[in-house]
ROVOTI-862764 format. One record per residue (C-alpha): x, y, z. Coordinates in nm, 2 decimals, always signed. Layout:
REM ROVOTI-862764
+--------+--------+--------+
:     c1 :     c2 :     c3 :
+--------+--------+--------+
:      X :      Y :      Z :
...
+--------+--------+--------+
//
This chain:
REM ROVOTI-862764
+--------+--------+--------+
:     c1 :     c2 :     c3 :
+--------+--------+--------+
:  +5.23 :  -1.27 :  -7.36 :
:  +5.06 :  -1.44 :  -7.07 :
:  +5.09 :  -1.74 :  -6.84 :
:  +4.80 :  -1.98 :  -6.87 :
:  +4.70 :  -2.18 :  -6.57 :
:  +4.46 :  -2.46 :  -6.64 :
:  +4.26 :  -2.62 :  -6.35 :
:  +4.07 :  -2.95 :  -6.35 :
:  +3.69 :  -2.97 :  -6.36 :
:  +3.42 :  -3.01 :  -6.63 :
:  +3.29 :  -2.81 :  -6.91 :
:  +3.60 :  -2.60 :  -7.01 :
:  +3.58 :  -2.50 :  -7.38 :
:  +3.95 :  -2.52 :  -7.46 :
:  +3.88 :  -2.50 :  -7.83 :
:  +3.77 :  -2.13 :  -7.79 :
:  +4.10 :  -2.06 :  -7.61 :
:  +4.34 :  -2.22 :  -7.85 :
:  +4.49 :  -1.89 :  -7.99 :
:  +4.56 :  -1.77 :  -7.64 :
:  +4.70 :  -2.10 :  -7.51 :
:  +4.92 :  -2.15 :  -7.82 :
:  +5.07 :  -1.81 :  -7.79 :
:  +5.12 :  -1.82 :  -7.41 :
:  +5.46 :  -1.77 :  -7.25 :
:  +5.40 :  -2.08 :  -7.04 :
:  +5.13 :  -2.33 :  -6.96 :
:  +5.09 :  -2.47 :  -6.61 :
:  +4.83 :  -2.74 :  -6.54 :
:  +4.68 :  -2.82 :  -6.21 :
:  +4.65 :  -3.20 :  -6.20 :
:  +4.37 :  -3.31 :  -6.43 :
:  +4.38 :  -2.98 :  -6.61 :
:  +4.63 :  -3.15 :  -6.84 :
:  +4.35 :  -3.39 :  -6.95 :
:  +4.19 :  -3.10 :  -7.14 :
:  +4.51 :  -3.03 :  -7.34 :
:  +4.58 :  -3.38 :  -7.46 :
:  +4.31 :  -3.39 :  -7.73 :
:  +4.48 :  -3.09 :  -7.89 :
:  +4.83 :  -3.23 :  -7.84 :
:  +4.93 :  -2.90 :  -7.66 :
:  +5.20 :  -3.00 :  -7.43 :
:  +5.21 :  -2.80 :  -7.10 :
:  +5.54 :  -2.67 :  -6.95 :
:  +5.47 :  -2.83 :  -6.62 :
:  +5.20 :  -3.00 :  -6.41 :
:  +5.15 :  -2.94 :  -6.04 :
:  +4.93 :  -3.14 :  -5.81 :
:  +4.86 :  -3.46 :  -5.61 :
:  +4.78 :  -3.64 :  -5.94 :
:  +4.47 :  -3.80 :  -5.78 :
:  +4.23 :  -3.71 :  -6.06 :
:  +4.44 :  -3.71 :  -6.38 :
:  +4.38 :  -3.99 :  -6.63 :
:  +4.64 :  -4.27 :  -6.68 :
:  +4.64 :  -4.19 :  -7.05 :
:  +4.73 :  -3.83 :  -6.98 :
:  +5.00 :  -3.93 :  -6.74 :
:  +5.16 :  -4.16 :  -7.01 :
:  +5.13 :  -3.87 :  -7.26 :
:  +5.30 :  -3.63 :  -7.03 :
:  +5.58 :  -3.88 :  -6.96 :
:  +5.63 :  -3.94 :  -7.33 :
:  +5.68 :  -3.56 :  -7.37 :
:  +5.90 :  -3.54 :  -7.07 :
:  +5.68 :  -3.28 :  -6.90 :
:  +5.81 :  -3.18 :  -6.56 :
:  +5.58 :  -3.22 :  -6.26 :
:  +5.57 :  -3.11 :  -5.90 :
:  +5.40 :  -3.37 :  -5.68 :
:  +5.20 :  -3.27 :  -5.37 :
:  +5.03 :  -3.49 :  -5.11 :
:  +4.65 :  -3.53 :  -5.15 :
:  +4.60 :  -3.39 :  -4.80 :
:  +4.73 :  -3.03 :  -4.81 :
:  +4.63 :  -2.68 :  -4.71 :
:  +4.58 :  -2.54 :  -5.06 :
:  +4.42 :  -2.66 :  -5.38 :
:  +4.64 :  -2.76 :  -5.67 :
:  +4.50 :  -2.45 :  -5.86 :
:  +4.61 :  -2.21 :  -5.59 :
:  +4.96 :  -2.36 :  -5.57 :
:  +4.99 :  -2.32 :  -5.95 :
:  +4.87 :  -1.96 :  -5.94 :
:  +5.10 :  -1.86 :  -5.66 :
:  +5.40 :  -2.00 :  -5.86 :
:  +5.35 :  -1.73 :  -6.12 :
:  +5.54 :  -1.40 :  -6.07 :
:  +5.32 :  -1.11 :  -5.99 :
:  +5.43 :  -0.90 :  -6.29 :
:  +5.30 :  -1.17 :  -6.53 :
:  +4.95 :  -1.16 :  -6.68 :
:  +4.76 :  -1.47 :  -6.58 :
:  +4.47 :  -1.63 :  -6.76 :
:  +4.32 :  -1.88 :  -6.52 :
:  +4.12 :  -2.15 :  -6.72 :
:  +3.88 :  -2.31 :  -6.47 :
:  +3.54 :  -2.47 :  -6.46 :
:  +3.26 :  -2.23 :  -6.38 :
:  +3.00 :  -2.51 :  -6.34 :
:  +2.99 :  -2.83 :  -6.13 :
:  +3.08 :  -2.82 :  -5.76 :
:  +2.97 :  -2.50 :  -5.62 :
:  +3.23 :  -2.49 :  -5.35 :
:  +3.51 :  -2.52 :  -5.61 :
:  +3.36 :  -2.25 :  -5.83 :
:  +3.31 :  -2.00 :  -5.54 :
:  +3.65 :  -2.07 :  -5.40 :
:  +3.82 :  -2.01 :  -5.73 :
:  +3.63 :  -1.68 :  -5.79 :
:  +3.72 :  -1.56 :  -5.45 :
:  +4.08 :  -1.67 :  -5.51 :
:  +4.09 :  -1.46 :  -5.83 :
:  +3.97 :  -1.16 :  -5.63 :
:  +4.22 :  -1.22 :  -5.35 :
:  +4.51 :  -1.25 :  -5.59 :
:  +4.41 :  -0.93 :  -5.76 :
:  +4.40 :  -0.76 :  -5.43 :
:  +4.76 :  -0.89 :  -5.37 :
:  +4.88 :  -0.74 :  -5.69 :
:  +4.85 :  -1.02 :  -5.94 :
:  +4.73 :  -0.95 :  -6.29 :
:  +4.46 :  -1.22 :  -6.33 :
:  +4.14 :  -1.30 :  -6.51 :
:  +3.94 :  -1.62 :  -6.53 :
:  +3.75 :  -1.81 :  -6.80 :
:  +3.61 :  -2.14 :  -6.89 :
:  +3.63 :  -2.06 :  -7.26 :
:  +3.28 :  -1.92 :  -7.27 :
:  +3.25 :  -1.69 :  -6.97 :
:  +3.51 :  -1.44 :  -6.86 :
:  +3.56 :  -1.30 :  -6.51 :
:  +3.75 :  -0.98 :  -6.43 :
:  +3.82 :  -0.86 :  -6.08 :
:  +3.81 :  -0.49 :  -6.00 :
:  +3.94 :  -0.32 :  -5.69 :
:  +3.94 :  +0.04 :  -5.56 :
:  +3.92 :  +0.31 :  -5.82 :
:  +3.90 :  +0.12 :  -6.14 :
:  +3.78 :  +0.13 :  -6.50 :
:  +3.70 :  -0.17 :  -6.72 :
:  +3.63 :  -0.19 :  -7.09 :
:  +3.52 :  -0.50 :  -7.28 :
:  +3.75 :  -0.64 :  -7.54 :
:  +3.65 :  -0.64 :  -7.90 :
:  +3.62 :  -1.02 :  -7.90 :
:  +3.35 :  -1.02 :  -7.62 :
:  +3.17 :  -0.70 :  -7.74 :
:  +2.87 :  -0.87 :  -7.90 :
:  +2.49 :  -0.87 :  -7.87 :
:  +2.49 :  -1.24 :  -7.78 :
:  +2.67 :  -1.17 :  -7.45 :
:  +2.55 :  -1.03 :  -7.12 :
:  +2.75 :  -0.85 :  -6.86 :
:  +2.69 :  -0.86 :  -6.48 :
:  +2.85 :  -0.68 :  -6.19 :
:  +2.89 :  -0.89 :  -5.87 :
:  +3.00 :  -0.68 :  -5.57 :
:  +3.20 :  -0.85 :  -5.30 :
:  +3.30 :  -0.75 :  -4.95 :
:  +3.15 :  -0.42 :  -4.86 :
:  +3.03 :  -0.37 :  -5.21 :
:  +3.11 :  -0.10 :  -5.47 :
:  +3.05 :  +0.27 :  -5.48 :
:  +3.03 :  +0.53 :  -5.76 :
:  +2.97 :  +0.28 :  -6.04 :
:  +2.89 :  +0.43 :  -6.38 :
:  +2.83 :  +0.26 :  -6.72 :
:  +2.98 :  +0.34 :  -7.05 :
:  +2.79 :  +0.23 :  -7.36 :
:  +2.56 :  -0.02 :  -7.18 :
:  +2.19 :  -0.07 :  -7.25 :
:  +2.09 :  -0.02 :  -6.88 :
:  +2.28 :  +0.29 :  -6.75 :
:  +2.42 :  +0.35 :  -6.41 :
:  +2.54 :  +0.68 :  -6.28 :
:  +2.74 :  +0.71 :  -5.96 :
:  +2.56 :  +0.40 :  -5.83 :
:  +2.64 :  +0.22 :  -5.50 :
:  +2.60 :  -0.15 :  -5.52 :
:  +2.57 :  -0.39 :  -5.22 :
:  +2.66 :  -0.76 :  -5.22 :
:  +2.36 :  -0.98 :  -5.27 :
:  +2.17 :  -0.74 :  -5.49 :
:  +2.06 :  -0.86 :  -5.84 :
:  +2.03 :  -0.49 :  -5.96 :
:  +2.34 :  -0.52 :  -6.18 :
:  +2.29 :  -0.87 :  -6.32 :
:  +2.25 :  -0.92 :  -6.70 :
:  +2.33 :  -0.58 :  -6.85 :
:  +2.38 :  -0.57 :  -7.22 :
:  +2.61 :  -0.39 :  -7.47 :
:  +2.45 :  -0.10 :  -7.66 :
:  +2.58 :  -0.19 :  -8.00 :
:  +2.52 :  +0.16 :  -8.13 :
:  +2.81 :  +0.28 :  -7.90 :
:  +3.18 :  +0.23 :  -7.97 :
:  +3.30 :  +0.18 :  -7.61 :
:  +3.15 :  -0.04 :  -7.34 :
:  +3.23 :  -0.09 :  -6.98 :
:  +3.22 :  +0.04 :  -6.63 :
:  +3.39 :  +0.30 :  -6.40 :
:  +3.41 :  +0.25 :  -6.03 :
:  +3.52 :  +0.50 :  -5.76 :
:  +3.58 :  +0.24 :  -5.49 :
:  +3.50 :  -0.11 :  -5.38 :
:  +3.55 :  -0.48 :  -5.48 :
:  +3.37 :  -0.63 :  -5.77 :
:  +3.37 :  -0.90 :  -6.03 :
:  +3.27 :  -0.82 :  -6.39 :
:  +3.13 :  -1.13 :  -6.56 :
:  +3.08 :  -1.15 :  -6.94 :
:  +2.89 :  -1.46 :  -7.04 :
:  +2.67 :  -1.58 :  -7.33 :
:  +2.29 :  -1.51 :  -7.29 :
:  +2.07 :  -1.81 :  -7.22 :
+--------+--------+--------+
//
């Protein structure tokens, strides 16, 4: 079981995530993240934030369901999402549901936050219900789940920090063998799953990298 943390922001496909959300150990919403649950009548366990962007209708719905909330001032040093994520014990698996479109500063900040929390020992991955983001650090292996292993998806490696070294593919259309990848390179963008293979993913000897699985456009 996992803890689901839902941020605010546009274009989250909650419908695709209903099985995960309904089976979650707990659901924490950051402010207007609760807006995306109300149409499905899925009541979160708690809502954290300054409540500056949540709708009045959602506030009434939360009150009628006696949902606890933790109020923070609008002017603070962390975003509502970061406060929510830091409230989850490190041993728990976190699925961070967040917008991956819209304000670029919010998107970049949240992706770097995911990477930082992974470096600090949190078990976290991010999604908007369509795209999935997995942080890798140091010597690591990643294999795609059966649900995402489909020809309609593409898979990109985005190195961060000093990049990634010794990257090799498993079952991918465009192979890599002990490849070093530097940040800012488009060399590892838009790889595809070789559907004739049974296993798909990447091995990395060292580095910092985000694996992004997203529908082709």
